[in-house]
Residue frames as qw, qx, qy, qz and C-alpha x, y, z in Angstrom:
[[0.491, -0.500, -0.596, 0.392, -50.23, -29.87, -54.16],
 [0.041, -0.826, -0.098, -0.554, -51.45, -26.49, -52.94],
 [0.607, -0.300, -0.438, 0.591, -49.37, -25.13, -50.10],
 [0.027, 0.655, 0.061, 0.753, -49.97, -21.89, -48.28],
 [0.590, -0.730, -0.310, -0.150, -51.18, -20.30, -45.06],
 [0.620, -0.731, 0.146, 0.243, -47.80, -20.29, -43.29],
 [0.643, 0.667, -0.170, 0.336, -44.52, -18.85, -44.52],
 [0.671, -0.645, 0.108, 0.349, -41.23, -19.10, -42.65],
 [0.551, 0.778, -0.110, 0.281, -38.37, -16.98, -43.93],
 [0.730, -0.547, 0.107, 0.395, -34.70, -17.10, -42.92],
 [0.298, 0.906, -0.299, -0.041, -31.98, -14.73, -44.01],
 [0.923, -0.149, 0.163, 0.315, -28.83, -16.64, -44.91],
 [0.142, -0.812, 0.392, 0.408, -25.31, -15.37, -45.45],
 [0.795, 0.560, -0.189, -0.139, -24.07, -16.22, -48.94],
 [0.291, 0.642, -0.679, 0.205, -20.56, -16.84, -47.60],
 [0.336, -0.296, 0.782, -0.433, -21.77, -19.20, -44.86],
 [0.069, -0.130, -0.955, -0.258, -23.52, -21.74, -47.10],
 [0.463, -0.452, -0.417, -0.639, -27.23, -22.18, -46.34],
 [0.342, -0.130, -0.753, 0.548, -27.11, -21.86, -42.55],
 [0.391, -0.644, -0.254, -0.606, -30.20, -20.93, -40.53],
 [0.084, 0.189, -0.710, 0.673, -30.45, -20.38, -36.79],
 [0.598, -0.447, -0.487, -0.453, -33.23, -21.95, -34.75],
 [0.389, -0.524, 0.490, -0.578, -34.11, -22.03, -31.06],
 [0.427, 0.041, -0.902, 0.048, -33.81, -25.32, -29.23],
 [0.600, -0.551, -0.569, -0.110, -35.88, -26.80, -26.44],
 [0.569, -0.391, -0.349, 0.634, -33.48, -25.18, -23.94],
 [0.042, 0.950, 0.212, -0.227, -34.05, -21.75, -25.52],
 [0.344, -0.588, 0.440, 0.585, -30.57, -21.51, -27.05],
 [0.618, 0.672, -0.182, -0.365, -29.90, -20.99, -30.75],
 [0.690, -0.182, 0.612, 0.341, -28.23, -23.63, -32.89],
 [0.286, 0.592, -0.420, -0.625, -26.96, -23.29, -36.44],
 [0.745, 0.198, 0.636, -0.033, -28.33, -25.69, -39.04],
 [0.037, 0.393, -0.593, -0.702, -26.98, -26.05, -42.54],
 [0.778, 0.389, 0.239, -0.432, -29.73, -26.80, -45.05],
 [0.229, -0.373, 0.817, 0.375, -28.35, -29.68, -47.13],
 [0.698, 0.362, -0.148, -0.599, -29.98, -30.55, -50.44],
 [0.600, 0.354, -0.703, -0.140, -28.03, -33.81, -50.76],
 [0.095, -0.243, 0.850, -0.457, -28.39, -35.28, -47.27],
 [0.531, -0.266, -0.724, -0.351, -30.82, -38.09, -46.43],
 [0.608, -0.584, -0.502, 0.193, -30.64, -37.72, -42.65],
 [0.141, -0.943, 0.160, -0.256, -29.86, -34.86, -40.27],
 [0.770, 0.042, -0.415, 0.482, -26.51, -35.02, -38.47],
 [0.404, -0.910, 0.027, -0.092, -25.77, -33.46, -35.07],
 [0.656, 0.519, -0.366, 0.409, -22.05, -32.63, -34.87],
 [0.131, -0.705, 0.389, -0.578, -21.68, -31.57, -31.22],
 [0.251, 0.135, -0.905, 0.315, -21.84, -34.95, -29.48],
 [0.429, -0.479, -0.757, -0.116, -24.43, -36.54, -27.21],
 [0.330, -0.430, -0.495, 0.679, -23.81, -34.33, -24.17],
 [0.027, 0.186, -0.094, -0.978, -24.44, -31.10, -26.09],
 [0.331, -0.271, -0.688, -0.586, -27.53, -32.59, -27.76],
 [0.434, -0.511, -0.724, 0.162, -28.99, -33.39, -24.34],
 [0.205, -0.365, -0.272, 0.866, -28.25, -29.85, -23.12],
 [0.172, 0.106, -0.299, -0.933, -30.07, -28.31, -26.08],
 [0.665, -0.139, -0.444, -0.584, -32.86, -30.91, -26.27],
 [0.283, -0.344, 0.753, -0.484, -33.38, -32.31, -22.73],
 [0.813, 0.096, 0.345, -0.460, -36.22, -34.58, -23.87],
 [0.619, 0.519, -0.546, -0.223, -34.02, -36.29, -26.53],
 [0.761, -0.346, 0.537, -0.117, -33.22, -39.95, -26.04],
 [0.044, 0.445, -0.827, -0.340, -31.00, -42.53, -27.71],
 [0.883, 0.157, 0.015, -0.443, -32.76, -45.18, -29.79],
 [0.768, -0.196, 0.588, 0.163, -31.61, -48.66, -30.80],
 [0.704, 0.678, 0.197, 0.076, -31.44, -47.54, -34.44],
 [0.513, -0.453, 0.358, 0.636, -28.21, -46.81, -36.32],
 [0.596, 0.790, 0.081, -0.118, -27.14, -45.30, -39.61],
 [0.705, -0.039, 0.273, 0.653, -24.17, -45.07, -41.91],
 [0.113, 0.920, 0.068, -0.368, -23.12, -41.53, -42.81],
 [0.694, 0.253, 0.337, 0.584, -21.48, -40.82, -46.16],
 [0.280, 0.804, 0.234, 0.469, -20.09, -37.57, -47.50],
 [0.377, -0.925, 0.050, -0.010, -18.26, -36.16, -44.48],
 [0.291, -0.707, 0.612, 0.202, -14.84, -37.44, -45.41],
 [0.286, 0.416, -0.797, -0.332, -13.04, -40.19, -47.26],
 [0.215, -0.074, -0.973, 0.046, -14.57, -43.09, -45.35],
 [0.513, -0.529, -0.390, -0.552, -18.19, -43.57, -44.29],
 [0.225, -0.339, 0.651, -0.641, -19.00, -43.40, -40.58],
 [0.528, -0.142, -0.808, -0.222, -20.42, -46.78, -39.55],
 [0.501, -0.446, -0.716, 0.193, -22.85, -47.63, -36.76],
 [0.019, 0.245, -0.185, 0.951, -23.72, -44.04, -35.85],
 [0.036, -0.410, -0.808, 0.421, -26.27, -43.87, -33.03],
 [0.132, -0.507, -0.455, -0.720, -29.67, -42.32, -33.74],
 [0.027, -0.230, -0.595, 0.770, -31.33, -40.07, -31.19],
 [0.048, -0.662, -0.675, -0.322, -35.00, -39.11, -31.08],
 [0.019, -0.053, -0.230, 0.972, -35.85, -35.44, -30.48],
 [0.150, 0.505, 0.832, -0.171, -39.58, -35.63, -29.61],
 [0.208, 0.913, 0.329, -0.122, -40.33, -31.98, -30.56],
 [0.500, -0.126, 0.275, 0.812, -38.03, -30.30, -33.07],
 [0.211, 0.873, 0.364, -0.246, -39.27, -26.80, -33.87],
 [0.439, 0.161, 0.283, 0.837, -38.17, -24.63, -36.75],
 [0.033, -0.876, -0.421, 0.234, -39.18, -21.03, -36.03],
 [0.453, 0.517, 0.118, 0.717, -38.34, -17.84, -37.91],
 [0.222, 0.005, -0.316, 0.922, -37.81, -14.36, -36.44],
 [0.386, -0.247, -0.190, -0.868, -41.51, -13.53, -36.94],
 [0.480, -0.132, 0.668, -0.553, -42.65, -16.42, -34.71],
 [0.833, 0.246, -0.234, -0.436, -43.86, -18.65, -37.56],
 [0.315, -0.446, 0.828, -0.129, -43.14, -22.24, -36.59],
 [0.833, 0.115, -0.446, -0.307, -43.29, -25.82, -37.81],
 [0.560, -0.480, 0.632, -0.237, -42.93, -28.72, -35.37],
 [0.658, 0.285, -0.675, -0.173, -41.42, -32.04, -36.40],
 [0.779, -0.432, 0.310, -0.333, -42.38, -34.87, -34.05],
 [0.906, -0.184, 0.360, 0.122, -39.90, -37.65, -33.38],
 [0.418, 0.831, -0.363, -0.049, -37.01, -36.13, -35.32],
 [0.954, -0.149, 0.123, 0.227, -34.45, -38.88, -35.78],
 [0.167, 0.934, -0.311, 0.062, -30.93, -37.49, -35.56],
 [0.887, 0.078, -0.233, 0.391, -27.60, -39.31, -35.94],
 [0.326, -0.934, 0.144, -0.021, -25.13, -37.89, -33.41],
 [0.826, 0.191, -0.159, 0.506, -21.38, -37.58, -33.88],
 [0.370, -0.846, 0.025, 0.384, -18.68, -35.39, -32.37],
 [0.654, 0.339, 0.259, 0.625, -16.86, -33.41, -35.05],
 [0.242, -0.745, -0.161, 0.600, -15.36, -30.01, -34.29],
 [0.367, -0.102, 0.452, 0.806, -14.36, -29.11, -37.84],
 [0.079, 0.606, 0.637, 0.470, -17.77, -27.74, -38.87],
 [0.044, 0.121, -0.171, 0.977, -18.92, -24.15, -38.35],
 [0.600, -0.260, -0.167, -0.738, -22.54, -25.25, -37.74],
 [0.465, -0.274, 0.712, -0.450, -24.16, -27.54, -35.17],
 [0.616, 0.222, 0.733, -0.185, -26.34, -29.65, -37.42],
 [0.082, 0.051, -0.690, -0.717, -27.10, -30.66, -40.98],
 [0.516, 0.359, 0.511, -0.586, -30.80, -30.33, -41.73],
 [0.243, 0.044, 0.811, 0.530, -31.72, -32.36, -44.84],
 [0.389, 0.102, -0.198, -0.894, -34.35, -31.13, -47.23],
 [0.349, -0.156, -0.899, -0.213, -35.95, -34.60, -47.00],
 [0.078, -0.403, -0.734, 0.541, -37.79, -33.38, -43.87],
 [0.239, 0.453, 0.085, -0.855, -39.40, -30.65, -45.96],
 [0.078, 0.054, 0.867, 0.488, -40.75, -33.07, -48.57],
 [0.019, 0.643, 0.766, 0.007, -44.36, -32.08, -47.71],
 [0.056, -0.815, -0.173, 0.550, -43.71, -28.32, -47.95],
 [0.571, 0.738, 0.111, 0.341, -42.77, -25.85, -50.62],
 [0.530, -0.682, 0.090, 0.496, -39.31, -24.37, -50.07],
 [0.590, 0.734, 0.082, 0.327, -37.09, -22.01, -52.01],
 [0.555, -0.390, 0.031, 0.734, -33.78, -20.20, -51.97],
 [0.300, 0.911, 0.240, 0.147, -33.97, -16.58, -53.12],
 [0.657, -0.168, 0.035, 0.734, -30.61, -15.04, -53.91],
 [0.101, 0.940, 0.271, -0.181, -32.13, -11.82, -55.27],
 [0.486, 0.782, -0.088, 0.379, -29.74, -9.02, -56.09],
 [0.451, -0.844, 0.279, -0.083, -27.88, -8.81, -52.78],
 [0.571, 0.539, -0.592, 0.180, -24.21, -9.72, -52.86],
 [0.083, -0.425, 0.720, -0.543, -24.24, -10.49, -49.15],
 [0.416, 0.023, 0.768, -0.486, -27.45, -12.24, -48.15],
 [0.378, -0.085, -0.740, -0.549, -30.18, -14.47, -49.49],
 [0.594, -0.175, 0.370, -0.692, -33.39, -15.99, -48.13],
 [0.175, -0.042, -0.980, -0.090, -34.52, -19.53, -47.45],
 [0.524, -0.065, 0.123, -0.841, -38.32, -19.78, -47.35],
 [0.008, -0.142, -0.989, 0.027, -40.65, -22.59, -46.30],
 [0.509, -0.066, -0.082, -0.854, -44.36, -22.49, -47.17],
 [0.162, -0.109, -0.978, 0.072, -46.79, -24.92, -45.59],
 [0.519, -0.409, -0.236, -0.712, -50.42, -25.33, -44.62],
 [0.812, -0.355, -0.460, 0.048, -49.60, -27.53, -41.61],
 [0.331, -0.852, 0.296, -0.278, -48.30, -26.72, -38.14],
 [0.514, -0.506, 0.690, -0.059, -46.67, -30.08, -37.60],
 [0.743, 0.380, -0.505, -0.218, -45.24, -33.12, -39.31],
 [0.848, -0.385, 0.357, -0.071, -44.19, -36.56, -38.14],
 [0.184, 0.658, -0.705, -0.190, -40.81, -38.00, -39.02],
 [0.958, -0.003, 0.246, -0.149, -40.67, -41.54, -40.27],
 [0.292, -0.565, 0.687, 0.353, -37.53, -43.50, -41.15],
 [0.844, 0.440, -0.215, -0.220, -36.87, -45.27, -44.42],
 [0.723, -0.486, 0.483, 0.090, -34.72, -48.31, -43.63],
 [0.075, 0.496, -0.783, -0.368, -31.93, -49.95, -45.56],
 [0.755, 0.114, -0.449, -0.464, -33.32, -52.79, -47.63],
 [0.827, -0.093, -0.554, -0.007, -34.05, -55.79, -45.44],
 [0.515, -0.066, -0.548, 0.655, -32.68, -54.25, -42.25],
 [0.267, -0.826, -0.358, -0.344, -34.94, -52.40, -39.80],
 [0.628, -0.582, -0.157, 0.492, -32.03, -51.41, -37.55],
 [0.409, -0.195, 0.242, 0.858, -30.27, -49.12, -40.07],
 [0.286, 0.825, 0.340, -0.349, -31.99, -45.93, -41.17],
 [0.567, 0.223, 0.425, 0.670, -31.19, -44.87, -44.71],
 [0.017, 0.354, 0.248, 0.902, -33.36, -41.74, -44.94],
 [0.033, 0.475, 0.681, -0.557, -35.95, -39.76, -43.01],
 [0.042, -0.368, -0.478, -0.796, -39.01, -38.02, -44.39],
 [0.248, 0.096, 0.444, -0.856, -41.86, -35.98, -43.00],
 [0.172, -0.345, -0.854, -0.349, -45.42, -37.27, -43.10],
 [0.453, -0.390, -0.009, -0.802, -48.84, -36.04, -42.07],
 [0.427, -0.210, 0.727, -0.495, -50.43, -37.73, -39.06],
 [0.845, 0.233, 0.199, -0.438, -53.03, -39.55, -41.20],
 [0.674, 0.526, -0.513, -0.073, -50.25, -41.05, -43.36],
 [0.014, 0.401, -0.837, 0.372, -48.55, -42.43, -40.24],
 [0.625, -0.007, 0.544, -0.559, -51.86, -43.85, -38.98],
 [0.840, 0.390, -0.092, -0.366, -52.61, -45.51, -42.33],
 [0.508, 0.534, -0.672, 0.069, -49.15, -47.12, -42.47],
 [0.277, -0.379, 0.755, -0.457, -49.50, -48.64, -38.99]]
């Protein structure tokens, strides 16, 4: 797959995991940890804060089970839909994800607002460049599209529980309908 045309670049602090900062619908910045092992994003600041940062977001009837945040999985976590989720770098390069599906919990122990799984970047080329700096590194996304559509992958035999989300082109969504 040839990818090009648009390049988003984010400086990340080596000591702060792979955290990038993006502007929300309200104009405020949020911190997102890029997670190579996550299947779904997770918003850690609760429903009220999500609605402040993304006023157009709404709760869906879908749920998920979240693993990996502690000893026990979190069951029946509500999924919210953020109609327009933009990732924009400091140079103004932007990708929009339509209908971003986000499980929402309230957990104060994390230093970032959201986990952003690499599964949403499955149609792009991305890389981490640690170069020679002892302090910072770069996370880069290359794409030839301005927007992607998020589609859930459900648990086997159950269309209420989302197991994973992935990004698709509009024509792939149309063909699947």
